[in-house]
C-alpha positions in Angstrom: -6.6 9.0 86.9 -7.7 6.9 84.0 -9.6 8.2 81.0 -12.8 6.4 82.1 -12.7 8.0 85.5 -12.4 11.5 84.0 -15.4 10.8 81.8 -17.4 9.7 84.7 -16.3 12.7 86.8 -17.3 15.0 83.9 -20.8 13.4 83.6 -21.4 13.7 87.3 -21.1 17.5 87.4 -24.5 19.2 87.6 -25.6 21.5 84.8 -25.8 25.2 85.8 -29.2 26.9 85.9 -28.5 29.4 83.0 -27.4 26.4 80.9 -30.6 24.5 81.7 -32.7 27.5 80.7 -30.7 27.9 77.5 -31.2 24.2 76.6 -34.9 24.3 77.5 -35.8 27.6 75.6 -33.5 27.7 72.6 -36.0 25.9 70.4 -38.7 28.4 71.4 -36.3 31.3 70.7 -35.7 30.0 67.2 -39.4 29.8 66.6 -39.7 33.5 67.8 -36.9 34.5 65.4 -38.9 33.0 62.5 -42.2 34.7 63.6 -40.8 38.3 64.0 -40.1 38.7 60.2 -43.6 37.4 59.4 -45.0 40.5 61.2 -43.4 42.7 58.6 -44.4 40.6 55.6 -47.8 42.4 54.9 -46.1 45.8 54.6 -43.3 44.2 52.4 -45.9 42.7 50.0 -47.8 46.0 49.8 -44.5 47.8 49.0 -43.5 45.3 46.4 -47.0 45.5 44.7 -46.7 49.3 44.7 -43.2 49.3 43.1 -44.2 46.7 40.5 -47.1 48.9 39.5 -49.8 46.4 40.5 -51.5 48.9 42.8 -51.2 51.9 40.4 -48.6 54.5 39.6 -48.6 56.3 42.9 -50.5 57.7 45.8 -51.9 60.6 43.8 -52.6 60.4 40.1 -52.2 63.8 38.4 -53.7 62.6 35.1 -53.0 62.3 31.4 -50.6 64.9 30.1 -50.2 65.6 26.3 -46.6 66.2 25.3 -46.5 67.0 21.6 -47.9 64.0 19.7 -47.4 61.8 22.7 -49.2 61.4 26.0 -48.4 60.0 29.4 -50.1 59.4 32.7 -48.3 61.2 35.6 -48.5 60.5 39.3 -46.9 61.5 42.5 -45.2 58.5 44.1 -46.1 59.8 47.6 -48.7 62.4 48.4 -46.4 64.5 50.6 -43.8 67.2 50.3 -40.2 66.7 49.1 -38.0 64.3 51.0 -34.4 65.0 52.1 -31.9 63.3 49.9 -28.9 64.8 51.7 -28.4 67.9 53.8 -29.9 70.8 51.8 -31.0 68.6 48.9 -34.7 67.8 48.5 -36.3 65.6 45.9 -39.8 64.8 44.9 -40.6 61.5 43.2 -43.0 61.2 40.2 -44.0 58.2 38.2 -45.3 58.1 34.6 -46.7 55.5 32.2 -46.4 56.2 28.5 -49.3 55.6 26.1 -49.0 52.2 24.4 -48.7 53.7 20.9 -46.0 56.1 22.1 -43.7 53.5 23.6 -41.7 52.6 20.5 -41.4 56.3 19.5 -40.0 57.7 22.7 -36.3 57.5 23.5 -36.2 59.4 26.8 -38.3 61.5 29.2 -37.2 64.2 31.6 -38.8 66.1 34.4 -37.7 69.4 35.9 -39.0 72.2 38.1 -38.3 75.4 36.1 -37.6 75.8 32.3 -34.7 73.7 31.1 -31.9 75.7 29.4 -31.2 72.9 26.9 -31.8 69.1 26.4 -28.6 68.5 28.4 -30.2 70.3 31.4 -33.6 68.8 30.9 -33.8 67.5 34.4 -34.2 64.1 36.0 -34.5 61.3 33.5 -37.3 58.8 33.8 -36.0 55.4 34.6 -37.7 52.0 34.4 -40.1 50.2 32.2 -42.2 52.4 29.8 -45.3 51.1 31.5 -44.0 52.6 34.8 -41.1 55.0 34.8 -39.9 57.0 37.7 -38.0 60.2 38.2 -36.7 62.1 41.3 -37.0 65.8 40.7 -34.7 68.1 42.6 -36.6 70.8 44.5 -34.7 73.9 45.4 -35.6 75.7 48.6 -35.5 78.9 46.6 -38.1 77.6 44.1 -41.3 79.6 43.9 -44.8 78.0 44.4 -45.6 79.6 41.1 -42.9 77.6 39.2 -43.9 75.0 36.6 -43.0 71.4 36.2 -41.5 70.8 32.8 -42.0 67.5 31.0 -39.6 66.9 28.1 -39.9 63.9 25.8 -37.3 63.0 23.2 -38.2 60.8 20.3 -36.0 58.3 18.5 -36.2 60.5 15.4 -34.6 63.4 17.3 -37.7 65.4 17.9 -38.1 67.0 21.3 -41.5 68.0 22.8 -42.1 69.8 26.0 -45.1 70.8 28.1 -45.6 72.3 31.5 -47.9 71.8 34.5 -48.3 74.3 37.3 -46.6 73.0 40.4 -49.9 73.5 42.3 -51.5 71.0 39.9 -48.6 68.6 39.8 -47.9 68.5 43.6 -50.0 70.6 46.0 -48.0 69.3 49.0 -44.8 70.6 47.4 -46.3 74.0 47.0 -47.3 73.9 50.7 -43.8 72.8 51.6 -42.3 75.7 49.5 -44.5 78.2 51.3 -43.2 77.0 54.7 -39.6 77.1 53.5 -40.0 80.7 52.4 -41.3 81.6 55.9 -38.0 80.5 57.6 -35.7 83.3 58.7 
């Protein structure tokens, strides 16, 4: 058989039904693959605005807190109980914004449930821009609803200032969560 005859024979074969459907609908499927992510875009933009700080510090603003000569605005990132980080490890996220006059004076900020033994054990360090810092505080199941949230700020001059907030004021949902954890057998 010659090469030309083989080409003619190949062209004469009918196209199968699944192949016809694929050829007909592949364009429409590609459009669908572009439209599916667009459905998730509004939530993505809300999340990005939240994490940039355009929509505030968090879901629940605790208020202004005076720590020695400095102050900060503290907020709960999410208005719910602690989240599971790993089996048996629970964390609660807080955000803070330092006062504008305090920014050049503060070296680091820490957050902890229960009194820190020393600066080395001051708790979770605030990370991020001074205008919106965040910290994940470890919440022990054995913590008491009467415990306090300790805020520690360290200045560039070496001074350390601390203050406390009752856990009920800082995070009422965490207190509720701790009460349910104590009820477990």
